[in-house]
C-alpha positions in Angstrom: -9.0 -14.2 10.3 -7.3 -16.1 7.5 -4.1 -14.6 8.8 -4.8 -16.0 12.7 -5.4 -19.3 11.0 -2.3 -19.4 9.1 -0.3 -18.2 12.6 -1.7 -21.1 14.5 -0.2 -23.6 11.8 3.6 -21.6 12.2 6.4 -24.0 13.2 9.8 -22.1 13.4 13.1 -23.6 11.7 16.4 -22.9 10.9 17.7 -19.6 9.5 21.3 -18.5 8.1 23.9 -15.8 9.1 23.3 -12.2 10.4 23.6 -9.3 8.2 23.7 -6.1 10.8 24.5 -4.4 13.7 22.0 -2.2 16.2 22.3 0.6 18.5 23.1 3.8 17.3 21.8 7.6 18.0 18.4 9.3 19.1 18.6 6.6 21.9 17.5 3.1 19.6 17.9 0.8 22.6 19.1 -2.3 23.2 16.1 -4.7 23.5 14.8 -3.3 27.1 11.4 -2.5 28.1 11.4 1.2 29.2 14.0 3.7 29.4 16.7 3.6 32.2 14.6 0.4 33.9 14.6 -3.4 33.4 11.0 -3.8 32.1 11.2 -6.6 29.7 9.9 -5.4 26.3 6.7 -6.0 24.7 6.2 -9.2 23.4 7.3 -9.1 20.0 9.9 -6.6 20.0 12.7 -7.9 21.6 15.6 -7.2 19.4 18.3 -5.1 19.1 17.1 -2.4 17.0 18.9 -1.6 13.6 20.3 1.8 13.5 19.8 4.3 10.6 22.0 3.6 7.9 22.7 4.0 4.1 23.8 0.7 2.9 23.3 -1.0 -0.1 21.3 -3.7 1.4 18.7 -5.3 3.4 19.9 -4.4 7.2 18.3 -6.7 9.9 18.8 -7.5 13.9 21.5 -9.4 14.9 20.8 -12.8 15.1 18.3 -12.5 12.1 18.8 -13.4 8.6 17.4 -11.9 5.1 16.8 -13.8 1.9 15.0 -13.1 -1.6 11.8 -14.7 -2.5 11.2 -13.6 -5.4 12.7 -10.8 -7.6 11.7 -8.9 -11.0 12.1 -10.8 -14.1 12.0 -14.4 -12.0 9.9 -16.5 -14.5 6.7 -17.8 -12.5 5.0 -19.3 -15.8 5.4 -22.6 -17.5 7.6 -21.9 -20.3 8.9 -18.6 -19.1 12.5 -17.8 -19.9 15.2 -17.2 -17.5 16.0 -13.1 -16.8 17.8 -11.2 -19.4 18.1 -7.8 -18.7 19.8 -7.2 -21.8 17.1 -9.1 -24.1 13.8 -8.5 -22.1 10.3 -9.0 -24.6 6.9 -8.4 -23.9 6.3 -12.2 -24.1 9.2 -12.6 -21.5 7.9 -10.2 -19.1 4.4 -11.7 -19.5 5.5 -14.8 -17.9 7.9 -13.3 -15.2 7.5 -11.6 -11.8 6.6 -7.8 -12.6 8.4 -4.8 -11.8 8.1 -2.8 -8.8 6.3 -4.8 -6.3 4.7 -3.2 -3.6 1.7 -4.9 -1.5 2.1 -8.3 -0.4 -0.1 -10.6 1.2 -0.4 -14.4 1.7 -3.4 -16.9 1.8 -2.8 -20.4 3.3 -2.6 -23.2 0.8 -1.4 -26.1 3.9 1.3 -26.6 6.1 4.4 -24.4 5.0 2.2 -23.4 1.8 0.8 -20.1 0.7 -0.5 -18.5 -2.4 1.3 -14.9 -2.2 0.1 -11.9 -4.0 2.4 -8.9 -5.0 0.9 -5.7 -6.7 3.5 -4.1 -9.4 2.8 -0.7 -8.9 4.1 1.2 -11.8 7.2 1.2 -14.1 10.4 3.5 -14.3 11.9 2.5 -17.7 15.0 4.4 -17.4 15.9 1.7 -15.1 14.6 -1.1 -17.1 16.8 -0.6 -20.0 19.8 1.1 -20.8 19.7 3.7 -23.4 16.3 4.8 -22.2 15.0 8.0 -24.1 11.9 9.4 -22.0 11.1 11.2 -25.0 10.9 8.3 -27.6 10.4 5.1 -26.1 10.5 2.0 -28.5 7.1 0.1 -29.0 8.4 -2.9 -27.6 9.6 -0.8 -24.3 6.2 0.0 -23.7 4.6 -3.3 -24.4 6.9 -4.7 -21.8 5.9 -2.1 -19.5 2.2 -3.0 -20.2 2.9 -6.5 -18.9 5.5 -5.4 -16.4 2.6 -3.6 -14.2 -0.6 -5.5 -12.7 0.2 -8.1 -10.4 1.4 -12.0 -9.7 0.1 -14.8 -7.8 2.9 -17.0 -6.5 2.9 -20.0 -5.1 5.5 -20.2 -1.8 7.0 -22.8 0.1 9.1 -22.6 3.5 12.3 -24.1 2.4 14.9 -26.1 4.6 16.2 -22.6 5.8 12.9 -21.7 7.2 12.4 -18.7 4.5 10.0 -18.8 2.3 10.7 -19.6 -1.6 8.9 -19.3 -4.5 7.6 -22.2 -7.0 7.8 -21.6 -10.5 5.3 -23.0 -12.8 2.7 -23.8 -10.1 -1.1 -23.9 -11.3 -1.8 -21.5 -9.3 0.4 -18.9 -10.8 -0.6 -16.0 -12.5 0.1 -12.6 -14.1 -2.3 -9.8 -14.2 -1.1 -7.4 -16.4 -2.5 -3.8 -17.9 -4.0 -6.0 -21.1 -5.7 -8.7 -18.5 -9.8 -8.2 -18.8 -11.9 -7.0 -15.6 -15.2 -6.8 -14.9 -16.9 -3.6 -13.3 -19.6 -3.9 -10.6 -21.4 -1.7 -8.8 -23.9 1.2 -9.6 -21.3 3.0 -12.2 -20.6 -0.2 -13.8 -22.1 0.5 -17.6 -23.0 4.4 -16.7 -22.0 7.0 -19.6 -18.5 8.1 -18.1 -17.3 4.2 -18.3 -18.3 3.8 -21.9 -15.4 4.1 -24.7 -15.4 3.1 -28.2 -13.5 -0.3 -27.7 -16.4 -1.3 -24.4 -19.7 0.8 -25.8 -21.5 -1.5 -22.9 -18.8 0.2 -20.3 -18.7 -3.2 -18.2 -15.1 -4.7 -19.2 -11.9 -3.1 -18.4 -8.3 -3.9 -20.0 -5.7 -4.2 -17.0 -5.1 -2.3 -13.9 -2.0 -0.1 -13.2 -0.6 1.9 -10.1 -1.7 -0.8 -7.6 0.0 0.4 -4.2 -1.3 -1.4 -1.3 -4.2 -3.7 -0.6 -5.9 -6.0 1.9 -7.0 -9.7 2.6 -10.6 -10.2 2.7 -12.1 -12.4 5.6 -13.1 -14.8 2.4 -9.5 -15.2 0.8 -9.4 -12.8 -1.8 -7.2 -9.9 -2.6 -8.1 -6.2 -2.4 -5.8 -4.1 -4.0 -6.0 -0.7 -4.9 -5.1 2.0 -8.2 -3.8 4.6 -7.3 -1.4 7.3 -9.3 -3.1 6.4 -12.7 -3.1 10.0 -13.8 0.5 9.9 -15.3 -0.7 7.1 -17.6 -2.8 9.4 -20.2 -2.0 12.1 -22.2 -3.4 15.1 -23.7 -6.0 16.1 -21.4 -5.9 19.7 -22.8 -7.9 18.1 -25.6 -10.9 17.9 -23.3 -12.5 21.5 -23.5 -15.9 21.1 -22.0 -15.7 23.1 -18.6 -17.2 20.4 -16.3 -15.3 17.4 -18.1 -11.7 19.6 -18.3 -12.6 20.1 -14.1 -13.4 16.6 -13.9 -10.0 15.7 -15.3 -8.2 18.6 -13.8 -9.1 17.4 -10.3 -7.4 13.9 -10.5 -4.4 15.5 -12.0 -3.9 14.3 -15.9 -1.5 15.2 -17.8 -2.4 18.0 -20.1 0.5 17.3 -22.7 2.0 14.2 -23.6 1.9 11.1 -20.4 5.1 10.3 -18.6 4.8 6.9 -20.3 3.8 7.8 -23.8 1.8 4.8 -24.0 -0.6 6.9 -25.9 1.7 6.5 -28.8 0.9 2.8 -29.1 -2.6 2.4 -28.1 -5.6 5.1 -28.3 -7.4 4.3 -24.9 -4.6 6.1 -23.0 -5.1 9.3 -25.4 -7.7 11.6 -23.9 -7.9 13.3 -27.3 -9.4 10.2 -29.1 -10.7 8.4 -25.9 -12.0 10.9 -23.1 -13.7 8.3 -20.9 -10.9 5.4 -20.7 -9.3 7.5 -17.8 -12.9 7.3 -15.8 -12.2 3.1 -15.5 -8.7 3.4 -13.6 -8.7 4.4 -9.5 -10.7 1.5 -8.0 -10.6 -1.0 -5.5 -10.1 -4.4 -7.8 -10.5 -7.9 -5.9 -8.8 -10.8 -7.4 -9.5 -14.4 -6.1 -6.0 -16.0 -5.9 -7.0 -19.5 -5.6 -9.0 -19.3 -9.1 -6.1 -18.7 -11.6 -9.1 -18.4 -14.2 -11.4 -15.9 -12.6 -12.0 -12.7 -14.1 -11.1 -9.7 -11.5 -13.5 -7.1 -11.0 -13.3 -3.1 -10.4 -15.8 -2.5 -7.5 -17.1 1.2 -8.9 -19.2 1.1 -5.1 -16.2 1.8 -3.4 -15.5 5.0 -5.1 -12.7 6.6 -7.6 -9.9 7.7 -6.1 -6.3 7.3 -6.2 -6.9 4.5 -3.5 -3.5 3.1 -1.3 -5.5 0.2 -0.4 -8.5 -0.9 1.3 -8.9 -3.0 4.5 -12.1 -5.1 6.1 -13.6 -5.5 9.3 -16.6 -7.5 9.9 -19.4 -5.8 12.0 -21.4 -7.4 15.0 -24.1 -8.4 12.0 -22.3 -9.5 9.5 -21.5 -6.6 6.9 -18.2 -6.0 5.6 -16.8 -2.3 6.0 -13.9 -1.2 4.3 -11.7 1.6 5.1 -9.5 3.4 2.4 -7.2 6.2 2.3 -6.7 8.6 -1.0 -3.2 8.8 -1.1 -2.1 12.4 -2.2 -2.1 16.0 -0.3 -5.0 17.3 1.0 -6.9 14.1 0.2 -9.9 12.3 2.5 -9.9 9.3 4.2 -13.1 6.8 3.4 -15.2 3.9 4.4 -17.9 1.7 2.7 -20.1 -0.6 4.3 -21.8 -3.5 2.6 -25.4 -3.8 2.2 -25.0 -7.6 3.0 -23.8 -9.8 5.7 -21.1 -12.0 5.4 -21.7 -15.7 5.4 -19.0 -18.1 6.7 -17.9 -20.6 4.3 -20.0 -19.3 1.3 -17.1 -17.4 -0.8 -19.3 -17.1 -4.0 -21.9 -14.8 -1.9 -19.0 -13.1 0.2 -17.2 -12.4 -3.2 -20.3 -10.1 -3.9 -20.3 -7.8 -0.6 -18.3 -5.1 -2.1 -20.8 -4.6 -5.2 -23.6 -3.0 -3.2 -23.4 -0.5 0.0 -22.7 2.5 1.8 -19.7 5.3 1.2 -18.8 7.5 3.9 -15.8 10.3 4.2 -14.5 11.7 6.9 -14.8 14.9 9.0 -11.8 15.5 11.8 -12.7 18.0 14.6 -10.9 19.3 18.0 -8.6 21.6 19.6 -5.2 22.3 17.9 -2.6 21.1 20.3 0.4 22.5 21.3 3.7 21.3 19.6 4.7 18.1 21.1 2.1 17.9 24.2 0.7 15.0 22.7 -2.9 16.4 23.2 -3.9 15.7 19.6 -7.1 14.0 19.9 -10.5 14.5 18.8 -13.9 13.6 17.6 -15.0 12.8 14.1 -18.0 12.4 11.9 -18.4 9.8 8.7 -20.6 11.6 6.0 -22.4 9.7 3.5 -22.0 10.1 0.1 -24.0 6.9 -1.1 -26.7 4.4 0.3 -27.2 1.6 -1.5 -27.0 2.4 -5.0 -28.4 6.2 -4.4 -26.7 9.4 -4.2 -26.5 11.1 -0.7 -24.7 14.0 -2.6 -26.9 17.0 -3.5 -26.7 18.1 -7.5 -25.0 14.7 -8.2 -26.6 11.1 -9.4 -24.8 8.4 -7.9 -22.6 7.7 -11.3 -21.0 11.0 -10.4 -20.9 10.7 -6.9 -19.0 7.0 -7.6 -17.0 8.0 -10.8 -15.8 11.6 -9.6 -15.7 11.0 -5.8 -13.2 13.9 -4.9 -15.6 16.2 -6.1 -18.4 14.6 -3.8 -16.5 14.8 -0.9 -15.2 18.4 -1.6 -19.0 19.5 -1.8 -19.6 17.8 1.4 -16.7 19.6 3.7 -14.4 16.4 3.9 -11.3 17.2 6.2 -8.2 17.7 4.0 -5.4 15.1 5.2 -1.8 14.7 5.0 -1.5 12.1 2.5 -3.8 9.1 4.0 -2.0 5.5 3.2 -2.7 2.6 4.7 -5.6 2.5 7.1 -6.0 -1.0 8.6 -8.2 -1.9 11.3 -6.7 -3.3 14.3 -7.7 -7.3 14.4 -8.4 -7.7 18.2 -9.5 -4.3 19.1 -11.1 -3.0 16.1 -9.2 0.3 16.4 -8.5 1.6 13.0 -4.7 2.8 12.1 -4.4 5.8 9.4 -1.0 6.2 7.9 -0.5 9.4 7.0 2.8 10.0 5.3 3.8 13.6 4.7 2.5 17.0 3.7 4.9 19.6 3.0 2.1 22.0 1.6 0.6 22.3 4.4 0.4 25.6 5.3 1.6 27.0 2.0 0.1 29.8 0.6 -3.5 29.4 -0.5 -3.6 26.0 1.0 -5.2 24.4 4.0 -3.2 25.2 7.1 -2.7 23.0 10.2 -5.7 21.4 11.7 -6.1 19.0 15.1 -5.6 15.9 13.0 -2.6 17.4 10.9 -1.1 19.7 13.2 2.2 20.7 11.5 3.0 23.2 8.7 5.3 21.8 6.1 5.3 18.3 7.6 7.9 16.5 6.3 7.6 13.4 8.6 3.9 12.6 8.7 2.0 10.6 11.8 0.0 7.9 12.6 -3.8 8.3 13.7 -5.6 6.4 16.2 -9.5 5.9 15.2 -11.9 4.4 17.5 -15.5 3.9 16.2 -17.8 4.9 18.7 -19.7 2.1 20.2 -17.6 -0.2 18.7 -19.7 0.1 15.6 -17.9 0.5 12.6 -21.4 0.9 10.6 -22.1 4.0 12.4 -21.1 7.8 11.9 -19.2 8.7 15.0 -15.6 8.2 16.0 -13.2 9.8 18.2 -9.5 9.9 17.3 -5.7 10.4 18.7 -2.7 10.6 17.3 -0.1 7.9 17.9 2.7 8.9 16.4 4.0 12.5 15.3 7.0 11.5 13.2 10.5 12.8 13.3 13.6 13.4 15.0 12.7 12.4 18.7 15.2 15.3 19.5 12.5 17.9 17.8 10.2 19.5 20.2 7.1 18.9 17.8 7.2 15.1 17.7 5.1 12.8 19.8 6.0 9.1 20.3 2.6 7.5 22.1 3.6 9.3 25.7 7.1 7.2 25.6 10.5 8.4 26.4 11.8 9.8 23.3 15.5 9.5 24.0 14.8 5.4 24.1 13.1 5.4 20.2 13.9 4.5 16.8 13.4 7.8 15.1 10.8 7.2 12.2 9.4 9.4 9.0 7.2 9.0 6.3 5.0 5.8 7.5 3.3 4.3 4.7 2.0 0.9 5.3 1.3 -0.9 8.4 0.3 -4.4 9.8 -0.2 -6.5 13.1 1.7 -9.4 14.8 -0.4 -12.0 16.5 0.8 -10.0 19.9 -0.9 -6.9 18.4 2.0 -5.1 18.1 1.5 -2.3 14.8 4.4 -2.8 11.6 5.2 0.1 10.1 7.0 0.5 7.0 8.5 3.9 5.6 8.4 6.1 1.9 10.8 8.5 1.7 12.3 8.9 5.2 13.2 12.5 5.9 15.9 12.0 8.1 18.4 11.2 5.7 18.7 7.3 6.5 17.5 4.6 4.3 13.7 3.5 4.3 12.7 0.6 6.6 10.1 -1.3 8.8 9.3 -0.7 12.3 7.4 -1.9 15.5 5.4 -0.2 18.0 3.6 -1.8 21.1 -0.1 0.1 21.2 -0.6 -1.1 24.7 1.3 -0.9 28.3 4.1 0.9 29.4 5.7 0.2 26.1 3.0 2.0 23.9 5.0 4.6 21.7 8.4 2.6 21.8 9.4 2.3 18.4 11.8 0.2 17.3 13.4 -0.4 13.6 13.7 -3.8 12.6 14.8 -3.3 9.2 16.3 -0.9 6.8 16.3 -1.6 2.6 19.0 -0.6 0.0 19.9 2.8 -1.2 16.8 4.5 -3.0 14.4 1.9 -2.3 11.2 2.1 -0.5 9.6 -0.6 2.3 6.3 -2.0 1.3 4.1 -4.3 2.0 5.1 -6.0 5.3 3.6 -9.3 6.3 4.5 -10.2 10.0 4.1 -13.9 11.0 5.2 -15.5 14.1 8.0 -16.9 12.4 9.1 -14.9 9.3 8.4 -11.2 8.0 8.2 -10.5 4.2 9.0 -6.9 3.0 8.6 -5.8 -0.7 11.8 -3.7 -1.7 10.3 -1.3 -4.2 12.7 0.8 -6.8 16.3 -0.2 -5.2 18.6 2.5 -6.4 16.1 5.2 -7.9 18.3 8.2 -6.5 19.0 11.5 -8.2 20.7 11.2 -11.3 20.7 7.2 -11.5 19.4 4.9 -14.1 20.6 1.6 -15.8 23.0 3.3 -17.8 24.3 4.7 -14.1 23.3 2.5 -11.3 23.6 3.5 -8.0 22.3 0.1 -6.5 23.4 -3.3 -6.8 21.1 -4.8 -4.8 19.9 -7.7 -4.7 22.2 -9.5 -7.0 25.7 -7.7 -6.2 28.5 -7.2 -8.3 27.8 -4.7 -11.2 24.3 -5.9 -11.8 21.1 -3.9 -12.0 19.2 -3.4 -8.9 15.8 -5.5 -9.0 13.2 -4.9 -7.0 12.3 -8.2 -4.9 10.3 -9.6 -2.1 12.8 -10.4 1.0 11.4 -12.9 4.0 13.4 -12.2 7.2 14.0 -15.4 9.5 15.4 -15.9 13.0 18.9 -17.8 13.1 17.9 -20.9 15.0 13.9 -21.0 14.1 12.7 -18.9 17.3 10.0 -16.5 16.8 10.5 -12.8 15.3 10.9 -10.9 18.4 10.6 -13.0 21.4 
């Protein structure tokens, strides 16, 4: 709803010079519609696709220009110093844009002005510091890392070129870090698993971490998903009580020293000294970018898992329905239905909607299709785990279901999926699109084999699932599904591109984040392209003769992941995460020099793509 309102106010303005060419192998197309015909391209997709490549650059179609909005270390708070890679300090990083930006969202503030939110998912210190010793980091390096994660609110405006630019020092600008106080909400707040020596009431948590994707609520707040928090905590082997040990193992917590070694400088990261702190990570976080002094919250009602993100659809009765994926191999798809209804214009009330409600996990049924047949379809059921503060899982209390949600989903027999990442309902049709990134362990010894919704063994390319709630009721418990895309080499017999002629599509691998444009097309960013090309951003129409016609809109630099796309009529934003993260590379031996060129160190950044002359994207 917010995004649609913003789209109505956009005015196209000028761009700059071009960055790349299109065409190439696997029938990447030429901007026409159906193969071998004069069918016009679907609205929003009229560009010459970018060819697969391994350039150390953001490569965009002919007639388009890209520019950096903001990069790691750029100052955003008043008094923050200019970035100096060789002289970074904890205080400097606390006022600068953080590291490894992922999910991105825009909240409109007025004509040509927005509050931009960016997650800062995690740190890779070997790319932040020269001479880094992973076995013996310094205290300063660790404290810089604490201030490099979390998120940033940055005011942005449209510049003279038509691209967005950051506004340093704006009153709305804010840094949220691993040290920012958060309030816990929902039935698990204050429960025994949440209580620590530093917080005996179990209601206040310091910081967020591992925030991957997210969503923009209809009431204008940001939802952000805490994902791979397991690597932060050390010494899980110190927890020996069988039930507690099994719970820790289910979330993959490190048995010895953590990857970060943070526990050397703060006891809360050490399970030998504080066994409950780990239970306070893995939630959906809600942040209000328009209230820079507000306390962000962690919603326990939505369960504890490795959340990719959460995206909301309002039901006919006004209740908020949040769709979520647990991003790990053989994990599950969830939804949450609020107890209370949305009230238009009442932000204070609406910001409480995710505190109470019912949590569900999905099971999928259907016949196993022949590879490449396109007959990937079936039905499914949402199994209830909680109901308005009451457990629906036999033998588990409400606190146990919400803090140890994976075990609750195990008990009810949920369907094990191929890494469910971004999960978003379509703003018009209400259909839900699920990015299943990959699962190379599918069918391995002792692991679940292929099934209808996850049809391939050793799945290294992933798929996009299309879910339709029966009766168009997102609060119900029955749904139908089909696979829109079975990704990979279009020439391979086990791939499927929505029924479109595969000789005409751009090859796509490892779908991760998704977004929709004003025409209703699905945009897909990738993470871990297994086709030996850089990751990229793709668009695919969902209706009509062009359904399944995947086109590549851009690629990101060497070693980078394409994250958090925001697709507007006059510009596209992408987060370029971890550029230069290739095997054997480091700050001492960089494999990328993007975005600043020369001999500079690579820096994660948000990029804005505009069309030369100010015409709409893909028109």
